[in-house]
C-alpha positions in Angstrom: -7.8 -8.8 -8.3 -4.5 -7.1 -9.1 -3.9 -3.8 -10.0 -1.2 -3.1 -12.8 -1.3 1.0 -13.0 0.5 2.6 -10.7 -1.8 5.8 -11.0 -1.5 9.1 -9.8 1.5 11.4 -9.5 4.8 10.3 -7.6 4.5 10.7 -3.9 6.2 10.8 -0.8 6.3 6.7 0.0 6.5 7.1 3.7 3.9 5.3 5.6 1.4 7.5 6.9 -0.9 7.0 9.8 -4.1 7.5 7.6 -6.6 6.8 10.5 -8.7 4.5 8.7 -5.9 2.5 7.2 -3.5 2.3 9.8 -3.7 -1.4 10.1 -3.3 -1.8 6.2 -0.4 0.2 6.2 1.7 -1.0 9.2 0.8 -4.8 7.9 2.3 -3.5 4.5 5.1 -2.3 6.4 5.7 -5.7 7.9 5.4 -7.8 5.1 7.0 -6.1 2.1 9.0 -9.2 1.1 5.7 -11.2 1.3 3.1 -11.5 -1.6 0.4 -8.6 -0.6 -2.9 -9.3 -2.3 -5.7 -6.8 -2.5 -7.9 -9.3 -0.5 -5.3 -9.7 2.2 -4.9 -5.9 2.5 -8.8 -5.3 2.4 -9.3 -8.2 5.2 -7.0 -6.1 7.6 -9.4 -3.3 7.6 -12.6 -5.4 7.4 -13.8 -4.2 3.9 -14.2 -5.8 0.5 -11.4 -5.6 -1.7 -13.3 -3.1 -4.1 -14.3 -0.6 -1.4 -11.0 -1.2 0.2 -9.1 -0.2 -3.2 -11.5 3.1 -3.7 -11.4 4.1 -0.3 -7.4 3.5 0.2 -6.8 5.6 -3.0 -8.8 8.5 -1.7 -7.3 8.3 1.6 -3.6 7.7 0.7 -3.3 9.4 -2.7 -2.1 6.1 -4.5 -3.9 2.9 -5.3 -2.8 -0.2 -3.0 -0.7 -1.9 -5.6 1.0 1.4 -6.6 1.8 2.3 -2.7 3.0 -1.3 -1.8 5.3 -1.0 -5.2 6.5 2.4 -3.9 7.3 1.2 -0.6 9.6 -1.8 -2.0 11.5 0.5 -4.3 11.9 2.9 -1.3 13.2 0.1 0.8 15.3 -1.4 -1.9 16.8 1.9 -2.1 17.4 2.4 1.7 19.2 -1.1 1.6 21.4 -0.5 -1.4 22.6 2.7 0.2 24.1 0.9 3.3 
């Protein structure tokens, strides 16, 4: 299942150590260039994809796909500025 809407207002895309999602956030940071599916991220936390997406959005403030896209854009900006 893929999310197409970025959802929510623009937020600071810096990784947050959101207690429950620390493993998923660390996995995202380590694999930004890879294909990050909702199923893979949910497995990091031992949750179903549906439950992961719902609770991730509440905890982090953005849906998983929106967060990943935001981190990729931020990383690209950092690389371009160098």
